[in-house]
N, C-alpha and C positions, 0 to 999 in steps of 0.2 A: 758317717752322718748323712751324706748325700743319699745313700741307698735307703736309709730310714725315711727321709723326706719323700723319696719316690714311692716308697711303700704306702705312706700315709695318703699320698695323692691318688694312688691307684686303687685303694680299697673301696672308696665310694663308687667308682665306675665299675669295679668288679661286682660289687653287691647289686648295683642297678642291672648289670648284664645278667647276673644270676636270677634276679627277680623277673626280668622280661622273659628269659628262657624258660623258667619254671612256669610262668603264666601261659606261654604258648603251648607247652607240653600238656599242662592240665586241661587247657581248652581243647586240644586234640583228643585227649582221653574222654572228655565229657561230651564231645560232639558225636551224635549217632552215626554209625557206619552203615551206609546203604547195603554193604555186603553181609550184614547181620541178618539171619533168617527171620528175626522178629521185627525188623524195621518196617513199619507201616503195613504189617501183614494183617489181613482180616481175621486170622485165626490165632493171633498172638495176644495174650493178656499182659505182656510186659509193658513197661512204661513207654517204650518206643513203638509198641504195636498199635493196631487199629481195630481191635475186636469191639471196643465200645462203639465206635462209629458204625461198624458193620451192623451191630445189633440195632442201633437207632434207625438205620436205613431200612432194615427188614421190618421194624415196627411201623414204618410209614408205607409199607406195601411194596417196597422196592425189592426186586429179585437180584441178589448179589451172587455173581458167578466168579469164583476164583480160578484164574488160569496162571500158568507159570512160563508161558512163552508167547511171543508175538503171533506165531502161527495159530496157536490155540485161541488167542484173543480174536483174530480175524474170523475163525470158524464160529466162535460163539456169537459174533455180531451179525452173522448172515441172516438170522431170523427176522431182522427188522432194525429200525433205528433204535439206538441205545446210547449209553454213556460208557466211555472207556476211561478208566482211571489208571494212569501210569505213575507209580510211586517212585520209581528209580529210573528217570529218563537217561541218566548217564550210562546205564547198563543195557539199555534196550536198543535194538536195531531200528532206529526211527524211520528208515527208508520203507520198511514194511507197513508202517502206519499210514502211508499215503494210499493204501489200498482199502481203507475202511469203507463200508457202504455209505451211500449218500444219507445225509441227515444225522450222522454220528457226531456226538459231542465228545471231544478228547480233553481230558483234564490232566495236566502235568504238574507234579509237585516239585517245585524248586529246581527246574532245569538250569544247568550251568551253561557257560559259553560254549564248551565243547559239544554238549548235546544239541544246542540250538544251531551250531554251525553245521552239524551233520544233517540237519533237516532242511526242508524247503519252506518252513514256516516264516512269515515276515515278522519275526520277533528277534530282538537282540537284548543282551544284558546291558543295562545302563550302569549299575553300581551294585556293590554288595557291602554288607555290614558285618561287624564282629559277632553280633548275636541278634536274634529276631527282636523286633520292637513292635509295639502296638501303634496302630494308626487308625484314623477315622476314614470312612469310605471316600468321602469327597467326590462322589460321582452320582449319576442318576440310575445306576444299575439296581434293579429291584432286590436281587438277592443280597448284595452288599449293604444296601440301605436298611433292609430288614434285620441283618445281622448286627450292624453297628460296628464299634471298634473291635478289631481283631489283631492277633499277633501274627501278621503275615509279612511284615516289612523286614525281610532279610536280604533277598535279592530283589532288585527293581529292574524293570524292563522298558524297552522302547517298542513301538511308538507311544507317545503320551496321550494321543487322542482316544478318549473313551476309557482310559485306565482308571482304576480305583486304588485306594490305599497308597497314594503317592507313587504309583507305578508298580506296586507289588501284585496287582491282579489285572490281567489284560485278557480280553477275548477278541480273537480275530478270525476271519473266514479264511479257510484254506481248501480250495477246491469245493467239493460238495459237503465238507465237514466244517465244524467250528472248533477252534483250539483255544483253550483257556489255560493260562499259566498262573500258578500261585507261588509267591516268593518264599514261602517257608513251610515246613512240615508241621509246625505246632498245631494248627487246627485239626489235624488228622490223628494226632498222637493220643494214647490213652491218658497220659499224665498231663496233657495240656488242653484237652478238648473242653474241659469245664471252665476255662479261664476266658474272661471277656466275652466276645461274641463268636468264639471259635466254633462251638457246636452248631450254631445257626448257620454260619457261613459254609462249613463243610457239608452239612446235610442239604443245604440249599443248592450247592453246586452239583451234588451227586444225585439228587432226587428229582431232577427235571424230567427224567424219563423213568419208566417202570422197570427197565432192564439196566443193570450196572455190571459191566465186566471189569473185574479187579485184576489188573496185570501185576502179579506178585513175583518179581524177578530179583534175584540177589547175586547172580553171576553174570558177567558180561556175555551177551549173546554173540554167537559166532556169525559173521557175515555169510551170506549165501555163497556156495561154491561157484567158481567161474564155469561158464558153459564148456562142455567137453568139445575138443577139437576133432575134426574128422581124421580118420587114420591116414597116415602118410607112409610112403615107402622110403623116405629119406631117413638115414640113420640119425638117432638122437644122441647128441653129444652131451657129455656130462658137464655140469656147470663149472665155470672157471673159478678157481680158488686162489687167493693171494697167498703166496709163500707156501703153497701146498697144504695149508691148514684149513680149518672150517671157519667160515664167516659167521659170527654171531651178532652182526650189526643189526640193530632194530629188534632183537629178540628180547622179550621180557625176562627178568630174572625170576626163575621159579621159586627160589627161596623167599624173595620179598613178597610174592603173591601167596605163599603158603600160610602166612599168618596175618591176622587183622592188623590194621594200622594202629589200633589202640595198644597192641602189644609192643610195637617198636617205640611208641611214645612213652610207655611205662618204663621200658628199659633205658631210654634216654634220661628220664627223670631220676631213676635209680643211679645212673652214672653221675649225674649232676650232684645228687646227694652224697655219693661217695667222695667226689672231688671236694665238696664243701667240708666233709668230715676230715679228709686228709689235710686240708688247709688249716682246720682248727687244731688238729693234733700236731702239726708240724713244729709248733713252738716248743713242744715237750720232747722232741726227738733229739738225740745226740747228748753229749756231755755238757755240763754247765760251763758257761764262758763268762768272763768278767765283762761287765757293762758299766759305763759311767752312770752314777745316780743323778736323776734330774734335779734333786734338791738335797739340802743337808739333812742327814738322818743321824740320830744319836748312835754312837758306836755299839752300845748294847743291843739296840733294835736291829742294827745291820747284821751283827754276828748271829743274833737269834733268827733273823729272817733267812740268812744264808744256810744256817744249820737246818732249818725246817725244809728248805729246798733240797738239800742233800739227803735228808731223811726220806722225803717223799720219793726221790729218785732211787733210793736204795744204794747210794754211792758211798759205801763204807770205806772202801780202799782210797778213793779220792779225798775223802774227809781226813783220814789218818795221814795221808801224804802231806796235806796242807799243814796239819798240826806239827808234824815232824820237821818240815822245811822251815816253818816259822821259829820253832824252838832251836833248830840248828843255827839260824842267823843270829838269834839273840845270844846264844851261848858263845858263838864265835866273836861277836862284838864285845861281850863281857870279858873274854879272855884276851882280847886284843889281837885276834887272828885276822888275816886278810880276808876280804870277801871271797866266797867260794870255798872256804875251808870245809873239809869233809870230816867223816867219822874218825879217820886215823889221826888227823890233826888235833881234834878235840881230845882223843884218848891220850896222845902224847903230851898235851898241855896240862891235863888234869891228873894223869897217873892212873886213871881207871883202866881196867882191862879192855882191850879193843873189842873182844867178843861181847862183853856186856853192853858197851856203847852201841855196837852194831845191831845187837838184838833189839835195842830200844829205838834207835834212830834209823836203822837200816830198812830196806824195802821189805814188804810183806803185808798182805791184806787180811783183815779179819773175816771170819765166816759168818758171824752174827753180831748183834748189838752188844752182847755181853763182852765179847772179845774186843770190840771197838772201845768200850768204856775202860776196860782194863789196860789196853795199850795206851790210851790217852792219859790215864792216870800215871802210868810209868814214865811217859814223856815229861809230864809236869813235875813228877818227883825228882827225876834226873836234873831238870833245869834248876829246881830249887836247891838241890844238894850242891851243884856246882857253884851257884851264886851265893850259897850260905844263907838262904832264906829259911825262915821257919815255916813248916807246913801249916 
């Protein structure tokens, strides 16, 4: 009884834990992956792409140049002042962006703490949200004021001076360039650009100059190689290894990087579903066991309910064993035999051949329902014959 109480108390917490885990997994699946080639790409028509925004900018006379590395971006910006759009700051070598020409405007989409920490920009993450929210400009910036409410409030940044959208849009000076951070990718996405003032905000930020360099990177850029050392005549010693083995400390797992994060989240959700299915089916595993009834139930309904359970489980042998055991107890009680009397005792007391009694009350399982019905009828007929009852 104590274990059943513990189970009843644990079920709500287990259900809540499963709900929270499932929600987190679904959120991870639905969140766009910056490593996806379509993510904020100016040539992608997917929902997370940005072909719609690129088309609108070209319609306003902006020259959109797509590049796939920081080095190519710096080369494209040498022709004069322009705007550099960085859609995946977490994958870009931000140190190289310090070399942009004077007058360049850098626009970064939702840079996280790690990306800002690697840079020298005077910006830091203040807070983040579960999902992007719509906010009013709340500032005097002409672009934000003209756009109105926009869905940019996912990440918010510091400092607060001059920020818009509750800290989700900040512009600061960094050397000879200006850096603007936007707290969410929604204004740039094909499936979100038509909502609120997203389109006006995105086009306003990127059309301030007639040249836009679109940095479309979906793999982490490798840092520059260290400068080569001058040759030396001293012998080069091999690196020391602990225990004679190879040190893998700090090395990324290639298997984890070979698949997108959404795949691992999907596998985790499937594993959770299988666990829930196993828990639901666990009550039907194993042989039937006796349990105390919580309330009084008429004998006929009890017998009928148990019979249906045995029938659903296909437990013909167990059903016949119960019928034989019950008939044996009743016959022994009728003949005045001690408890535990067996087939031989009944045969000796009644004078029936032991082989006939053993065939009816002895072990043996039927192969189908017809054999079960015939065996049950034989048990009932034997009991009535011994008791002298009329069929």
